[in-house]
LOTI-628590 format. One record per residue: residue in one letter; x negated, y negated, z negated of N, C-alpha, C, O in turn. Coordinates in nm, 2 decimals, always signed. Atoms other than C-alpha are relative to their C-alpha. Last residue first. Layout:
REM LOTI-628590
<'A', <X, Y, Z>, <X, Y, Z>, <X, Y, Z>, <X, Y, Z>>
...
END
This chain:
REM LOTI-628590
<'G', <+0.02, +0.09, +0.11>, <+1.27, -1.84, -0.62>, <-0.02, -0.14, +0.05>, <-0.03, -0.23, -0.03>>
<'T', <+0.02, +0.13, -0.05>, <+1.36, -1.54, -0.41>, <-0.01, -0.10, -0.12>, <+0.05, -0.07, -0.22>>
<'M', <-0.07, +0.11, +0.07>, <+1.30, -1.19, -0.52>, <-0.02, -0.12, +0.08>, <-0.11, -0.14, +0.16>>
<'F', <+0.03, +0.11, -0.08>, <+1.21, -0.85, -0.36>, <+0.08, -0.12, -0.05>, <+0.21, -0.11, -0.04>>
<'G', <-0.10, +0.06, -0.08>, <+1.20, -0.54, -0.57>, <-0.05, -0.11, +0.08>, <-0.17, -0.13, +0.11>>
<'P', <-0.12, -0.08, -0.03>, <+0.93, -0.46, -0.82>, <+0.10, -0.08, +0.08>, <+0.12, -0.20, +0.06>>
<'P', <-0.11, +0.02, +0.09>, <+0.61, -0.66, -0.78>, <+0.11, +0.10, +0.03>, <+0.12, +0.15, +0.14>>
<'P', <-0.13, +0.00, -0.06>, <+0.30, -0.51, -0.61>, <+0.11, -0.02, -0.10>, <+0.13, +0.05, -0.20>>
<'A', <-0.06, -0.13, +0.02>, <-0.01, -0.61, -0.79>, <+0.14, -0.01, +0.06>, <+0.21, -0.11, +0.05>>
<'D', <-0.10, -0.01, +0.10>, <-0.16, -0.92, -0.63>, <+0.05, +0.14, -0.02>, <+0.05, +0.22, +0.08>>
<'A', <+0.04, -0.10, +0.10>, <-0.48, -0.89, -0.43>, <+0.10, +0.02, -0.11>, <+0.08, +0.09, -0.21>>
<'A', <-0.02, +0.04, +0.14>, <-0.34, -1.07, -0.13>, <-0.04, +0.12, -0.09>, <-0.01, +0.23, -0.06>>
<'P', <-0.02, -0.11, +0.10>, <-0.46, -1.04, +0.23>, <+0.02, -0.05, -0.14>, <-0.04, -0.16, -0.17>>
<'E', <+0.13, -0.05, +0.05>, <-0.41, -1.36, +0.43>, <+0.03, +0.12, -0.09>, <+0.14, +0.13, -0.15>>
<'A', <-0.01, -0.12, +0.08>, <-0.14, -1.51, +0.65>, <-0.14, +0.03, -0.05>, <-0.24, +0.00, +0.01>>
<'A', <+0.14, -0.03, +0.04>, <-0.06, -1.84, +0.82>, <+0.01, +0.12, -0.10>, <+0.11, +0.13, -0.17>>
<'V', <+0.01, -0.10, +0.11>, <+0.27, -1.87, +1.00>, <-0.14, +0.03, -0.02>, <-0.22, +0.08, +0.07>>
<'K', <+0.13, -0.07, +0.03>, <+0.33, -2.18, +1.21>, <+0.02, +0.10, -0.11>, <+0.09, +0.08, -0.21>>
<'E', <+0.11, +0.06, -0.08>, <+0.61, -2.39, +1.37>, <-0.13, +0.08, -0.01>, <-0.21, +0.09, +0.08>>
<'V', <+0.14, -0.04, +0.05>, <+0.91, -2.19, +1.26>, <-0.10, -0.06, +0.09>, <-0.10, -0.04, +0.22>>
<'R', <+0.09, +0.03, -0.11>, <+1.24, -2.36, +1.35>, <-0.14, +0.02, -0.05>, <-0.20, -0.08, -0.11>>
<'A', <+0.14, +0.04, +0.03>, <+1.50, -2.21, +1.12>, <-0.07, -0.04, +0.13>, <-0.03, +0.01, +0.24>>
<'W', <+0.00, +0.14, +0.03>, <+1.88, -2.19, +1.18>, <-0.14, -0.06, -0.02>, <-0.16, -0.18, -0.02>>
<'P', <-0.04, +0.08, -0.11>, <+1.87, -1.85, +1.36>, <-0.01, -0.16, -0.02>, <-0.04, -0.23, +0.07>>
<'P', <-0.14, -0.01, -0.03>, <+1.67, -1.68, +1.08>, <+0.04, -0.10, +0.11>, <-0.04, -0.19, +0.15>>
<'G', <-0.09, +0.04, +0.11>, <+1.30, -1.65, +1.10>, <+0.14, +0.01, +0.04>, <+0.18, +0.06, +0.15>>
<'K', <-0.12, +0.04, -0.05>, <+1.10, -1.63, +1.43>, <+0.09, -0.06, -0.11>, <+0.15, -0.17, -0.09>>
<'A', <+0.03, +0.09, -0.11>, <+0.74, -1.61, +1.32>, <+0.13, -0.05, +0.07>, <+0.12, -0.16, +0.13>>
<'L', <+0.02, +0.14, +0.06>, <+0.87, -1.46, +0.99>, <-0.03, -0.10, +0.11>, <+0.00, -0.22, +0.10>>
<'W', <-0.13, +0.06, +0.04>, <+1.00, -1.16, +1.19>, <-0.01, -0.14, -0.05>, <+0.06, -0.23, -0.01>>
<'R', <-0.06, +0.03, -0.13>, <+0.66, -1.09, +1.35>, <+0.14, -0.06, -0.03>, <+0.17, -0.16, +0.04>>
<'E', <+0.07, +0.11, -0.05>, <+0.50, -1.11, +1.00>, <+0.06, -0.05, +0.13>, <+0.08, -0.16, +0.16>>
<'L', <-0.05, +0.11, +0.07>, <+0.77, -0.87, +0.87>, <-0.07, -0.13, +0.05>, <+0.00, -0.23, +0.07>>
<'A', <-0.14, +0.03, -0.05>, <+0.68, -0.62, +1.14>, <+0.06, -0.12, -0.07>, <+0.13, -0.20, -0.01>>
<'A', <+0.01, +0.06, -0.13>, <+0.31, -0.65, +1.05>, <+0.14, -0.03, +0.06>, <+0.15, -0.14, +0.13>>
<'L', <+0.05, +0.14, +0.01>, <+0.39, -0.60, +0.69>, <-0.02, -0.07, +0.13>, <+0.01, -0.18, +0.14>>
<'K', <-0.11, +0.08, +0.04>, <+0.59, -0.29, +0.78>, <-0.03, -0.14, -0.02>, <+0.05, -0.23, +0.01>>
<'D', <-0.09, +0.01, -0.12>, <+0.30, -0.14, +0.98>, <+0.12, -0.09, -0.03>, <+0.17, -0.16, +0.05>>
<'D', <+0.06, +0.10, -0.10>, <+0.06, -0.21, +0.69>, <+0.09, -0.02, +0.12>, <+0.11, -0.14, +0.16>>
<'P', <+0.09, -0.06, -0.11>, <+0.27, -0.02, +0.44>, <-0.04, -0.11, +0.10>, <+0.04, -0.20, +0.13>>
<'G', <-0.06, -0.13, -0.05>, <+0.41, -0.22, +0.14>, <-0.10, +0.05, +0.11>, <-0.21, +0.01, +0.12>>
<'C', <+0.08, -0.12, +0.03>, <+0.37, -0.55, -0.04>, <+0.06, +0.12, +0.06>, <+0.18, +0.14, +0.04>>
<'A', <-0.06, -0.12, -0.03>, <+0.50, -0.90, +0.06>, <-0.10, +0.12, -0.02>, <-0.21, +0.10, +0.02>>
<'L', <+0.09, -0.11, +0.03>, <+0.42, -1.24, -0.08>, <+0.08, +0.13, +0.03>, <+0.19, +0.15, -0.02>>
<'V', <-0.05, -0.14, +0.01>, <+0.61, -1.51, +0.10>, <-0.12, +0.09, -0.04>, <-0.22, +0.09, +0.02>>
<'E', <+0.10, -0.09, +0.03>, <+0.55, -1.89, +0.07>, <+0.06, +0.14, -0.02>, <+0.17, +0.15, -0.09>>
<'V', <-0.04, -0.11, +0.08>, <+0.79, -2.13, +0.23>, <-0.12, +0.10, -0.01>, <-0.19, +0.12, +0.08>>
<'R', <+0.02, -0.13, -0.05>, <+0.67, -2.47, +0.35>, <+0.07, +0.11, -0.09>, <+0.12, +0.07, -0.20>>
<'G', <-0.09, -0.03, -0.11>, <+0.82, -2.81, +0.27>, <-0.02, +0.14, +0.06>, <+0.06, +0.18, +0.14>>
<'D', <+0.04, +0.07, -0.12>, <+0.53, -2.95, +0.07>, <+0.09, +0.04, +0.12>, <+0.06, +0.00, +0.23>>
<'A', <-0.03, +0.15, +0.00>, <+0.69, -2.87, -0.26>, <-0.03, -0.07, +0.13>, <+0.03, -0.17, +0.16>>
<'L', <+0.11, +0.08, +0.05>, <+0.69, -2.50, -0.18>, <+0.03, -0.14, +0.01>, <+0.11, -0.18, +0.09>>
<'N', <+0.02, +0.13, -0.06>, <+1.00, -2.28, -0.14>, <-0.12, -0.07, -0.07>, <-0.15, -0.05, -0.19>>
<'R', <-0.03, +0.12, +0.07>, <+0.98, -1.92, -0.25>, <-0.04, -0.13, +0.08>, <-0.13, -0.13, +0.16>>
<'A', <+0.00, +0.11, -0.09>, <+0.99, -1.57, -0.10>, <+0.03, -0.12, -0.09>, <+0.13, -0.12, -0.16>>
<'Y', <-0.09, +0.12, +0.03>, <+0.91, -1.27, -0.32>, <-0.02, -0.10, +0.12>, <-0.11, -0.09, +0.20>>
<'G', <+0.07, +0.13, +0.00>, <+0.75, -0.92, -0.32>, <+0.10, -0.11, -0.03>, <+0.19, -0.10, -0.11>>
<'T', <-0.02, +0.07, +0.13>, <+0.85, -0.57, -0.24>, <-0.07, -0.13, +0.01>, <-0.16, -0.15, +0.10>>
<'L', <+0.11, +0.08, +0.05>, <+0.88, -0.41, +0.11>, <+0.04, -0.05, -0.14>, <+0.16, -0.07, -0.17>>
<'G', <+0.05, -0.07, +0.11>, <+1.12, -0.12, +0.21>, <-0.12, -0.07, -0.07>, <-0.20, -0.01, -0.14>>
<'M', <+0.13, -0.06, -0.04>, <+1.18, -0.26, +0.56>, <-0.07, +0.07, -0.12>, <-0.17, +0.14, -0.10>>
<'A', <-0.03, -0.10, -0.10>, <+1.55, -0.33, +0.48>, <-0.13, +0.07, +0.05>, <-0.12, +0.19, +0.09>>
<'I', <-0.06, -0.11, +0.06>, <+1.43, -0.50, +0.16>, <+0.03, +0.11, +0.10>, <+0.01, +0.23, +0.07>>
<'A', <+0.11, -0.08, +0.08>, <+1.19, -0.72, +0.35>, <+0.06, +0.12, -0.07>, <+0.00, +0.23, -0.06>>
<'E', <+0.09, -0.07, -0.09>, <+1.46, -0.83, +0.60>, <-0.10, +0.09, -0.07>, <-0.12, +0.21, -0.03>>
<'R', <-0.08, -0.11, -0.06>, <+1.71, -0.91, +0.33>, <-0.08, +0.08, +0.10>, <-0.08, +0.21, +0.10>>
<'R', <-0.03, -0.10, +0.10>, <+1.46, -1.11, +0.13>, <+0.07, +0.12, +0.06>, <+0.04, +0.24, +0.04>>
<'T', <+0.12, -0.07, +0.02>, <+1.35, -1.30, +0.44>, <+0.01, +0.12, -0.10>, <-0.03, +0.23, -0.08>>
<'S', <+0.01, -0.09, -0.12>, <+1.71, -1.39, +0.51>, <-0.13, +0.08, +0.00>, <-0.13, +0.20, +0.04>>
<'E', <-0.09, -0.11, +0.02>, <+1.74, -1.51, +0.15>, <+0.00, +0.09, +0.13>, <+0.00, +0.21, +0.11>>
<'R', <+0.04, -0.09, +0.10>, <+1.42, -1.72, +0.18>, <+0.10, +0.12, -0.01>, <+0.05, +0.24, -0.02>>
<'F', <+0.12, -0.07, -0.04>, <+1.50, -1.87, +0.52>, <-0.04, +0.10, -0.11>, <-0.07, +0.22, -0.08>>
<'F', <-0.01, -0.14, +0.04>, <+1.86, -1.96, +0.44>, <-0.12, +0.08, +0.03>, <-0.11, +0.20, +0.05>>
<'V', <-0.06, -0.08, -0.11>, <+1.83, -2.28, +0.64>, <+0.01, +0.14, -0.03>, <+0.01, +0.23, +0.06>>
<'G', <-0.14, +0.04, -0.02>, <+1.77, -2.54, +0.36>, <+0.06, +0.07, +0.12>, <+0.17, +0.03, +0.16>>
<'Q', <-0.07, +0.01, +0.13>, <+1.39, -2.49, +0.38>, <+0.14, -0.06, +0.03>, <+0.16, -0.14, +0.12>>
<'V', <-0.02, -0.13, +0.07>, <+1.22, -2.35, +0.69>, <+0.06, -0.01, -0.14>, <+0.08, +0.09, -0.21>>
<'R', <-0.12, +0.02, +0.07>, <+1.21, -2.63, +0.94>, <+0.04, +0.13, -0.06>, <+0.11, +0.21, +0.00>>
<'G', <-0.10, +0.04, -0.10>, <+0.85, -2.59, +1.02>, <+0.12, -0.04, -0.08>, <+0.12, -0.08, -0.19>>
<'S', <-0.03, +0.14, -0.02>, <+0.58, -2.41, +0.82>, <+0.10, -0.03, +0.11>, <+0.12, +0.06, +0.20>>
<'I', <-0.08, +0.03, -0.12>, <+0.56, -2.05, +0.69>, <+0.03, -0.15, +0.00>, <+0.08, -0.20, -0.09>>
<'W', <-0.05, +0.14, +0.01>, <+0.29, -1.95, +0.45>, <+0.06, -0.04, +0.13>, <+0.00, -0.03, +0.23>>
<'F', <-0.03, +0.07, -0.12>, <+0.23, -1.57, +0.42>, <+0.05, -0.14, -0.04>, <+0.11, -0.16, -0.14>>
<'R', <-0.07, +0.13, +0.03>, <+0.07, -1.37, +0.15>, <+0.01, -0.07, +0.13>, <-0.08, -0.09, +0.21>>
<'R', <+0.03, +0.11, -0.08>, <-0.01, -1.00, +0.22>, <+0.08, -0.12, -0.04>, <+0.19, -0.11, -0.08>>
<'C', <-0.08, +0.12, +0.02>, <-0.01, -0.70, +0.00>, <-0.06, -0.11, +0.09>, <-0.18, -0.12, +0.11>>
<'S', <+0.07, +0.13, -0.01>, <-0.12, -0.35, +0.09>, <+0.09, -0.11, -0.03>, <+0.21, -0.10, -0.03>>
<'M', <-0.08, +0.12, +0.00>, <+0.00, +0.00, +0.00>, <-0.09, -0.12, +0.00>, <-0.19, -0.13, -0.07>>
END
């Protein structure tokens, strides 16, 4: 199991991005969280199999229909896998 941290920029707050991410991640069997950042980005920590993390990254690049994703930055994360998938 691996963990990756993603930062998504664009119009990603106020468009159900976090909840949509939570639903996608749960459907993929991933754990982690999605949260808004003060600078307007969304941060996502996701843990699970590498192929599922790659699939989530592809989904994050599009986001839900109301979002306009401009950029997704990612890096490996050393965090312990959290239980479930939460938004905050």
